C-alpha positions, -999 to 999 in steps of 0.1 A, spaced: 254 -94 416 284 -71 410 317 -92 415 330 -88 451 368 -92 456 373 -114 487 411 -112 485 437 -96 507 465 -77 488 497 -95 490 528 -73 496 560 -73 516 539 -57 545 512 -86 545 509 -100 580 522 -136 582 514 -166 604 540 -168 633 570 -187 621 564 -182 585 589 -163 564 581 -126 555 572 -119 520 598 -104 499 593 -84 466 627 -81 450 633 -59 419 649 -81 393 646 -63 359 640 -27 350 627 -9 319 660 12 320 683 -17 321 664 -46 304 635 -31 286 609 -44 309 601 -46 346 602 -78 365 603 -87 403 613 -119 421 588 -129 449 596 -149 480 564 -161 496 549 -188 518 524 -210 499 500 -199 528 503 -162 522 473 -137 526 440 -151 513 451 -187 506 438 -222 502 449 -253 522 450 -285 503 442 -317 523 479 -325 520 487 -297 543 476 -321 572 472 -354 558 498 -378 543 484 -389 509 458 -361 509 452 -341 477 478 -316 468 470 -282 455 475 -291 418 453 -321 421 422 -302 430 396 -302 402 384 -268 388 348 -280 395 356 -276 433 369 -241 428 340 -224 409 308 -233 425 280 -221 449 284 -211 484 265 -203 515 275 -174 538 271 -179 577 272 -146 596 284 -152 630 301 -125 650 327 -142 672 352 -128 697 387 -137 707 393 -175 707 355 -180 704 344 -212 686 319 -218 658 300 -246 672 277 -275 659 249 -256 676 257 -225 654 255 -248 623 222 -263 634 208 -228 641 218 -217 605 202 -248 591 169 -242 610 166 -208 591 182 -217 558 175 -253 553 198 -284 556 233 -278 542 233 -299 510 261 -323 502 288 -307 481 280 -272 494 307 -246 503 304 -228 536 319 -194 544 320 -179 579 319 -141 585 331 -136 620 341 -100 618 377 -109 628 393 -95 597 391 -60 611 419 -70 635 443 -78 606 469 -52 617 466 -61 654 491 -81 674 464 -106 683 452 -114 649 470 -147 647 468 -157 684 433 -150 694 411 -156 663 379 -175 664 376 -208 646 357 -241 642 352 -263 671 359 -301 666 322 -308 668 314 -283 641 342 -296 618 330 -331 624 295 -321 616 306 -304 582 324 -336 572 292 -355 579 275 -332 555 299 -339 528 311 -303 523 333 -292 495 350 -261 509 351 -241 541 362 -205 543 367 -180 570 376 -144 575 403 -152 601 439 -165 597 431 -201 606 400 -224 606 412 -233 642 408 -209 670 441 -191 678 444 -207 713 443 -242 699 478 -253 688 470 -289 678 449 -277 647 419 -302 654 397 -286 628 424 -285 601 430 -322 607 393 -333 607 385 -312 575 416 -325 558 409 -361 566 375 -354 550 390 -341 518 374 -307 525 392 -276 511 400 -248 535 403 -210 526 416 -186 552 421 -148 555 390 -141 533 380 -103 531 348 -83 524 325 -112 531 300 -87 546 294 -74 511 277 -106 500 240 -99 502 223 -133 495 224 -170 499 233 -190 480 260 -170 460 284 -180 432 322 -178 438 354 -185 421 385 -192 444 414 -200 422 448 -212 437 480 -213 416 485 -249 401 517 -255 421 528 -291 418 530 -311 451 522 -280 472 504 -278 504 485 -246 496 485 -215 476 476 -178 475 443 -174 458 421 -148 440 388 -151 456 356 -135 441 318 -137 448 293 -132 422 
């Protein structure tokens, strides 16, 4: 399979989760004055396509620099589920997927294509996105999942401000990847992926470069 870029481009125009600082790309050095070009970046660690470490929601949870490389380069399963505003991915959805594709194996990584990414530039992108129900998140923990990814800005539905899916997955030491792009270009299951965060000491998350093979 030709490599597929699953990553949003980060810029000072990248939409940000409400309450997060806007990105700033500040020119710092120039060829004319310094002999090289260099910029200073001001970014949230949860900018664009990014990974949440368990520490994001759990005291004592793994921090982003503590995540082993083996968890970041692995095999994934794509679940195609068109979901509308604030609609949940349910345990029943997962059971239906398993009835066609076989039981989700322990250590698998699951990625959800809901179609929500097309609303990236819309006002409701961060407030009405689909996400995992509590029962679905609990079910994935019971399966011993490695990583859960989604093409929306949060693994929780936009209307739920208590972040239950985040908390359940983090308690289960499951990695979360949000704002994935181009999932519809993946043509088979399982597929290979590399999702690589920066090795930021003690951080709750990091922007990633996500690629499917």
